[in-house]
C-alpha positions in Angstrom: 21.9 -20.2 -11.9 23.8 -17.8 -13.2 27.2 -16.9 -12.8 28.2 -14.2 -10.5 29.8 -10.9 -12.2 30.2 -8.9 -8.2 29.8 -10.2 -4.8 30.3 -8.1 -1.7 30.4 -9.7 1.6 30.7 -7.5 5.0 31.7 -4.1 3.2 31.9 -1.5 5.5 33.8 2.3 4.5 34.2 4.5 7.2 35.6 8.4 7.0 37.0 11.2 9.2 34.4 14.1 9.6 35.3 17.6 10.6 38.6 17.9 9.9 41.3 17.0 7.6 44.2 14.4 8.4 47.8 15.9 8.1 50.2 15.5 5.0 53.1 12.7 5.7 56.4 13.4 5.3 58.6 10.9 4.6 59.9 10.9 7.8 57.1 10.3 9.1 56.2 7.3 6.5 59.6 5.9 7.1 58.8 6.0 11.7 55.7 4.4 10.2 57.1 1.3 8.9 59.7 1.0 11.4 56.9 0.2 14.2 54.7 -1.1 12.5 55.9 -4.9 13.6 55.1 -3.7 17.3 51.6 -1.8 16.6 49.9 -4.6 18.7 51.7 -4.4 22.2 49.6 -0.7 23.0 46.4 -3.7 22.6 47.3 -5.9 25.5 47.2 -2.8 27.9 43.3 -1.7 27.0 40.5 -3.3 28.5 38.5 -4.7 25.9 38.6 -4.5 22.4 36.8 -2.0 21.4 36.1 -0.4 17.7 37.1 3.2 17.3 33.7 4.9 16.9 34.5 8.2 18.0 32.1 10.6 17.3 34.3 12.5 14.4 33.9 9.7 12.2 31.0 7.9 10.0 30.0 4.9 8.5 28.9 5.9 4.6 28.7 1.7 4.6 28.2 -0.6 7.3 28.1 -4.9 6.7 26.9 -4.3 3.0 26.6 -8.4 1.6 24.7 -9.0 -1.6 25.3 -10.3 -5.0 24.9 -9.6 -9.0 24.1 -12.3 -11.5 25.8 -11.6 -14.6 23.8 -10.1 -17.0 21.7 -8.0 -14.3 20.6 -4.4 -14.2 19.9 -3.6 -10.9 18.8 0.1 -9.7 20.5 1.3 -6.6 18.1 3.8 -4.8 17.7 5.8 -1.6 18.3 9.2 0.3 21.2 11.2 -0.7 23.8 9.7 1.7 22.5 6.4 1.7 26.1 5.2 0.6 25.6 4.2 -3.1 27.9 6.7 -4.9 30.5 5.4 -2.7 29.6 1.8 -3.2 30.0 2.0 -6.6 33.4 3.9 -6.0 34.2 0.9 -3.9 33.5 -1.4 -6.8 35.3 0.3 -9.3 38.3 0.1 -7.2 38.6 4.4 -6.9 38.0 4.0 -2.5 39.0 1.2 -0.4 37.2 -0.4 1.8 37.6 0.3 5.4 36.6 -4.0 6.5 34.9 -6.5 3.7 35.9 -7.4 0.5 34.6 -7.2 -3.6 34.7 -9.6 -6.1 34.2 -8.4 -9.8 34.1 -10.6 -12.3 35.2 -9.0 -15.7 35.9 -6.1 -16.7 34.0 -2.4 -15.3 33.1 0.4 -17.1 31.8 3.0 -14.5 30.8 6.3 -14.8 30.3 8.1 -11.3 31.4 11.6 -11.8 31.0 14.2 -14.3 34.5 13.5 -16.6 36.0 10.4 -14.1 39.5 9.9 -15.9 39.5 12.3 -17.8 42.1 14.8 -18.4 41.5 18.4 -18.7 43.9 19.1 -21.1 43.4 16.6 -23.9 40.9 17.1 -26.7 37.9 14.7 -26.3 39.2 12.5 -28.8 42.1 11.7 -26.2 39.9 10.9 -23.8 38.6 8.8 -25.7 41.5 6.8 -26.5 42.7 6.9 -23.2 39.6 5.9 -21.1 39.7 2.9 -23.3 43.3 2.5 -22.6 41.6 2.5 -19.0 39.1 -0.4 -19.5 41.8 -2.2 -21.0 40.8 -2.1 -24.3 43.3 -2.3 -27.6 43.8 0.2 -29.7 42.4 -1.6 -32.2 39.2 -1.9 -30.9 38.7 1.8 -30.0 39.0 2.3 -33.8 36.7 0.1 -34.3 33.9 2.3 -32.3 35.3 5.3 -32.6 32.8 6.6 -34.9 29.9 5.2 -32.9 31.1 7.5 -30.2 31.1 10.1 -31.7 28.0 10.8 -33.4 26.2 9.4 -30.1 28.1 12.3 -28.2 27.3 14.7 -30.5 30.5 16.5 -30.3 31.8 16.0 -33.9 32.6 19.8 -34.1 34.6 19.8 -30.7 36.3 16.9 -31.0 40.1 18.2 -31.5 38.7 21.0 -28.1 40.9 20.3 -24.9 38.0 19.0 -22.6 38.4 21.7 -20.2 36.1 23.9 -22.5 33.2 21.9 -22.3 29.9 22.2 -20.8 29.0 19.5 -17.9 26.2 18.2 -20.9 29.2 17.8 -23.3 31.3 15.7 -20.8 28.7 13.7 -19.6 27.8 12.9 -23.5 31.1 11.6 -23.8 31.8 10.5 -20.6 29.2 7.7 -21.1 29.7 7.2 -24.6 33.4 5.8 -24.1 31.8 3.9 -21.5 28.5 2.5 -22.5 30.3 1.5 -26.2 33.7 0.1 -25.2 31.5 -2.7 -24.4 32.4 -4.1 -20.3 31.3 -6.4 -18.8 30.0 -4.6 -16.1 28.4 -0.9 -16.2 28.8 0.7 -13.1 26.0 4.5 -13.5 25.5 6.8 -10.9 23.2 9.8 -10.9 24.8 11.9 -13.9 22.7 11.2 -16.2 20.8 14.4 -14.3 23.3 16.9 -16.7 21.6 16.2 -19.9 18.4 17.3 -21.5 15.9 14.8 -21.6 16.5 14.0 -25.0 20.0 12.5 -24.3 19.0 11.0 -20.8 16.7 9.2 -23.0 19.2 8.2 -25.8 21.3 7.0 -22.1 18.2 4.6 -20.6 17.8 3.3 -24.4 21.9 2.1 -24.5 21.9 1.3 -21.2 18.8 -0.9 -22.3 20.6 -2.0 -25.8 23.4 -2.6 -23.0 21.7 -4.7 -20.6 20.2 -7.0 -23.7 23.2 -8.1 -25.1 24.2 -9.9 -21.4 26.5 -7.3 -19.5 25.8 -6.4 -16.2 24.4 -2.7 -15.1 24.6 -1.4 -11.7 21.9 2.0 -12.1 21.8 4.3 -9.2 19.4 6.9 -9.8 16.8 9.0 -7.7 14.3 8.6 -11.1 12.2 5.3 -9.8 10.8 5.6 -13.0 14.3 5.4 -15.3 14.8 2.9 -12.7 11.9 0.7 -13.2 11.5 0.1 -16.3 15.4 -0.2 -16.7 15.9 -2.4 -14.2 14.7 -6.1 -13.4 15.7 -5.7 -9.2 16.9 -2.5 -6.8 18.4 -2.3 -3.8 17.1 0.3 -1.6 19.9 2.0 1.2 19.4 3.8 3.5 22.0 4.4 6.4 24.8 3.2 4.6 22.8 -0.4 4.9 20.8 -2.8 2.4 16.9 -1.8 3.6 15.8 -4.3 0.8 16.7 -6.0 -2.0 13.9 -7.9 -4.7 11.8 -6.9 -7.4 12.1 -2.7 -8.7 8.8 -2.7 -8.5 8.5 -3.6 -5.1 11.4 -2.1 -3.6 10.9 1.6 -5.5 7.1 1.3 -4.0 8.6 0.9 -0.4 11.4 3.7 -0.9 8.4 5.9 -1.8 5.9 5.0 -0.1 8.8 5.4 3.4 9.7 8.6 2.6 6.2 10.4 2.4 4.9 8.5 5.7 8.3 10.3 7.4 6.4 14.1 6.2 3.2 13.6 7.8 3.0 17.5 8.4 0.0 19.3 7.7 0.3 21.8 4.5 0.7 25.3 6.2 3.8 23.7 8.2 5.6 22.7 5.4 9.4 23.6 5.5 10.2 21.8 1.6 8.3 24.3 -1.1 9.6 26.3 -3.5 7.9 29.9 -5.0 8.1 33.4 -4.1 6.1 32.7 -1.1 3.6 36.4 -2.1 0.2 33.3 -1.2 1.0 30.0 0.0 -1.7 27.2 -0.1 -2.1 26.5 3.0 -4.8 23.4 3.7 -5.5 20.4 1.7 -8.6 18.2 1.2 -9.6 15.3 -1.1 -12.7 13.9 -0.4 -15.7 11.4 -2.7 -18.8 13.1 -3.7 -20.1 9.6 -2.9 -22.9 9.4 0.6 -20.3 7.1 1.6 -17.6 9.1 1.0 -15.2 6.1 -0.2 -13.1 7.6 -3.1 -13.9 4.1 -5.8 -12.1 3.7 -9.2 -15.1 5.4 -10.9 -15.9 8.2 -7.8 -15.3 11.6 -9.0 -13.2 14.1 -6.5 -14.0 17.2 -4.2 -11.1 19.0 -3.8 -10.6 21.6 -1.5 -7.7 24.0 -1.5 -7.0 26.5 1.4 -4.9 29.7 0.5 -3.9 33.2 1.9 -2.1 36.1 0.2 -0.9 39.6 2.1 -2.8 40.8 -0.9 -6.0 40.2 -2.9 -5.2 37.7 -5.4 -4.9 38.9 -9.0 -4.6 36.6 -11.9 -4.7 33.6 -9.5 -4.0 29.6 -10.6 -4.3 27.1 -9.1 -2.8 23.2 -10.2 -3.5 20.3 -8.7 -1.5 17.4 -9.7 -2.5 13.7 -9.3 0.4 11.4 -9.3 0.9 7.3 -9.0 3.8 6.9 -6.5 6.7 7.4 -8.5 5.8 11.2 -8.5 4.7 10.8 -12.3 1.6 12.2 -13.1 -1.7 10.8 -13.9 -4.1 13.5 -14.7 -3.8 17.4 -13.7 -7.0 20.1 -12.2 -5.9 23.5 -13.7 -7.7 26.6 -12.7 -7.0 28.5 -15.9 -7.5 25.6 -17.8 -11.1 25.5 -17.5 -11.1 29.5 -16.5 -14.1 29.2 -14.2 -12.1 31.4 -11.3 -12.9 35.8 -10.5 -9.8 37.6 -12.2 -9.5 38.4 -8.8 -9.7 36.9 -5.8 -9.5 37.5 -1.7 -6.6 37.2 0.4 -7.3 34.1 1.6 -9.8 31.7 1.0 -10.8 28.1 -0.6 -11.0 27.1 -4.1 -13.1 23.8 -4.9 -12.3 21.9 -7.7 -14.8 18.4 -8.7 -13.7 16.5 -11.5 -15.6 14.1 -13.7 -15.1 10.0 -13.3 -11.3 9.2 -12.1 -11.3 5.8 -13.6 -8.5 5.1 -11.7 -6.8 1.5 -10.6 -7.4 0.9 -6.9 -4.0 2.0 -4.6 -2.6 5.4 -3.0 -2.5 8.6 -5.6 -0.6 11.6 -4.6 -0.9 15.1 -5.0 1.6 17.8 -5.8 0.2 21.6 -5.3 1.1 24.8 -7.4 -0.2 28.2 -6.8 0.6 32.1 -9.2 0.6 34.9 -9.0 0.3 36.7 -12.6 2.4 33.9 -14.4 4.7 33.6 -11.3 5.0 30.9 -8.9 4.3 31.7 -5.7 4.0 28.9 -4.1 4.8 24.7 -5.0 4.3 21.6 -2.8 5.5 18.3 -4.1 3.6 15.8 -1.8 1.0 18.0 -0.5 -2.0 15.3 0.5 -2.7 12.1 -0.8 -6.2 9.5 -1.0 -6.4 6.1 -1.5 -9.0 4.4 -4.5 -10.7 0.9 -2.5 -10.9 -2.1 -4.6 -15.1 -1.8 -6.5 -16.7 -3.8 -9.0 -17.0 -1.4 -12.2 -19.5 -1.5 -14.8 -18.2 -3.6 -18.3 -15.6 -4.5 -16.6 -15.5 -8.6 -15.5 -12.2 -7.9 -13.3 -9.9 -4.7 -12.3 -6.1 -4.1 -13.4 -4.2 -3.9 -10.6 -2.0 -0.9 -9.9 1.1 -2.6 -11.0 0.3 -2.7 -14.4 -1.7 0.2 -15.1 -3.1 3.4 -13.6 -6.0 4.3 -15.3 -9.3 2.1 -16.6 -12.1 2.2 -19.7 -15.1 0.5 -20.1 -15.3 -0.7 -23.3 -16.8 -3.8 -25.5 -14.3 -6.0 -27.7 -16.7 -7.4 -30.5 -15.2 -9.4 -34.0 -15.9 -8.3 -37.6 -17.9 -10.2 -39.8 -15.9 -10.9 -42.4 -14.2 -13.0 -39.6 -16.8 -15.7 -38.6 -16.2 -19.0 -39.5 -18.4 -20.3 -42.3 
């Protein structure tokens, strides 16, 4: 059994909301220190020991207990305000818990917010050495890694420029490079990678994977569920400051996404969580199988009906429906412009229909995103606008269907052996 890198017991953190606490003067501090030995006296006159649960406080964390072994890669997922960042700040010793405690066995490198620990007046070079010193590195160790850090961050031209002039992308590139390359035994990473571009995010995920394979511990907070699944073996789902599920990353991610979608069963025309200029709207969505019994099977053809509404006739309208898996990664796209089968002008309201070929998908649930554009401008976009289930069934040419967790698409195929490979 692996040694424990992080152990938390009953971690709780309470914040006061609505008003700021007044600053204490020296006299207040001295008076408080003198009165502290007698603070227990008022409790004798209370009828019950009721904890302070006033309306102007909120528990960001509440009785969180877990263990992370050395070398484990754990993803923290959950909605905004679930307590993920608060937990990392406590583990990084930035925030003190209200109750409970956490044991950290090893040197910690953390990247919680853009530029955390950077001094704005110092240059990139100076901050690299400063952060290394904070992590407990000796100058000789930092010298050894310095060129590698600078090359990873891609800021050679600006190395001797004060970081207060850096863009947020430059900030996070340098901050991540320092945190990942100075060989901490435990790496804590919050959702700061969203600041970087796609190429840098890919580089960061590769580096964290490399760190994990070196036997170091990584705790990774992200809303990118696909990244969590590819990088992490284990995931922790947080909700309202508590751990609601802890287990294999794929299972936890599936439960999280399923619960998030099940709480928004509103009809499409009533959905408020949409984007676009609103000049036209998708108002209904229906997914059917062309099979006579209406069951959607792995090789079924789909008939998708999308109702729309606009104040004026639709000119140069483009309808797009993406079919995604539960991580919101696209499987295939239905695009009216790609096939060019709709008239140039459509009536102000109506329904468009699309019929697919065989979908060739493994059994499981699929989700649909809907986009409606006019003249190249996005009018309406709704995520998770609909869903459908693919039922298990036999597929010609396949003796066994692969599971959805393993692969999404299926393709009947034939194997054979080359004549030159046959034994004499």
